N, C-alpha and C positions, 0 to 999 in steps of 0.2 A: 158250755150252754146247758148240759145236763144237770149240773150243780145249782144253776139258777132255777131250772125247772123244779128241782127237788126242794128248793127254798119255798117256791110258790105252793107246791103240794103241802108241805108242813103248815103253812099258813092257812091254807083251806081246811086242813085237818083240825087246826086249832079252833077256827071259827065255827066249824060244825060240831064241836064237842068231842072229838076223838082224843084230844090231848088236854092235859091240864097245862096251865101256863108255864110252871116249872119244867115239865116235860119238853114242851115246845122249846124253851129257851135253851135246855141242854141239847137237844137235837140240832137246833139252829147253829149252836156254838161249834158243834162238830163239823157240820156241813161247811160252815165259813172257814173253819180252820183248815179242812182239806183244800178248800178252794184257794186260800191264801198260800198254802204250800205249792200247789199246782202253778199259781201265777209267779211266785218266786223262782220255781225251777224253769219256767218258760223264759224269764227275764234273764236269769243267769246263762242258760244256754244261748240265748241271742247275743249277750255280751261276750261271751266265750268266742262265739263264731265271728263277731265283728272284730275282735282283738286278733283272732287268728288270721283273718283275710286282710287287715290293714297292716301292711309291712312297715309303713312309717311310724305308727304308734308304738311298735315294738322293736324299734332299732336296737341292735346288739343283743336281742333276746334269742335264746335257743328254745324252740318249741319241741317238747317231748310228748310222744305218745305215752299213755299210761302204761302200755306194755314195756317201754324202755325203762321205767322207773322200777318195776319189780324185778 
């Protein structure tokens, strides 16, 4: 939610003349890129948890903790 509010803040700053359009575009790109990374991380964590909990989907799999790999 904070990142959406940050986008809104940047829009208002552009509209009130605090930014040039190229500055706004660059900052928006950075905020949206960070948001995309956060969304992908959340989705991958949820998928990982779902696979871990659903024993039928992972028949004959051996689930290892990262500590067991090192």
